[in-house]
N, C-alpha and C positions, 0 to 999 in steps of 0.2 A: 345848650348841653355841651357844646364843644368848649365853651369858656370854662365850665365846671371841670371838664376832663383835663384841661390844661393847667388849671390853677389850684384845684382842691385835691391835691395828690394824696393826702392822708385821710380822705373821706372813707368812713367805714359803713355808714348807712345813708341812704338817700330815698326820699319818697317824692314821686311826681304823680301821685295818685290823682286820677281824674283829669289830668292835663290833656286837652284835646290836641295840642301842638307837638306832642312827643312822637317821634318817628323811630323806626328800627335803627336807622343810622345814628340817631342821637343816643339811643340806648347803647349801641356798640361803641360809640365814642367814649361814653362814661366807663364802660367795662374795660376798654383799652387803657385809658388814662389814669383811672383811679384804682391803682393796683392793690390797695388795701380794702377795697369794697367787699363787704360781707353780705349786706342785705340791700336789695333794690326793689322798692315797692312801685310797680308799674300797673297796679290795679286800676281798672276803670278808664284806661287810656284808649279811647275809641280807635285811634289810628294804628294801634298795635295788634289788632285782632289777627290779621293775615300773617304778620311777622311771627306771632306766637304759634299760630297753626302750622306754619311752615318750618318750625323747629328753630326759630331765631335764638331762643334762650340757650339751647345746647350748642348751637353753632358759635355763638358769642363766647361761651365758656371754653370751647375747644380752640377756636382761632386765636383768642387772646390769652390762652392758658390761665384761665381763672376758674378752675373746677369747683371752687368753694363759694362762688357767688350764688346767693339764694335770691331768686326772683319771686316776689309776691305778686300773684296775677289773678286775684279774685274779683269777680263782679259781685254786685250785691246778691248774696245768696247762691251764686253759681261760680264754680271754679273754671278758669280758662285752660287748665292743664289738660 
């Protein structure tokens, strides 16, 4: 995730849907580095449950000043929001 955030600076959409290795730190790295990111699909990423529950999405938007990043966070048939 860090490599993506350092090298794909023009990225507008990213999906890591279902990736079990994604962490909150990785998501925050992407939000910080990919300044044009609009949509970030983190659905079904098992390691992000606590990060999402603890307000990780809003914190990342605020800390990195990316209020327009839309996180997609749905499990199969259930929203994590």
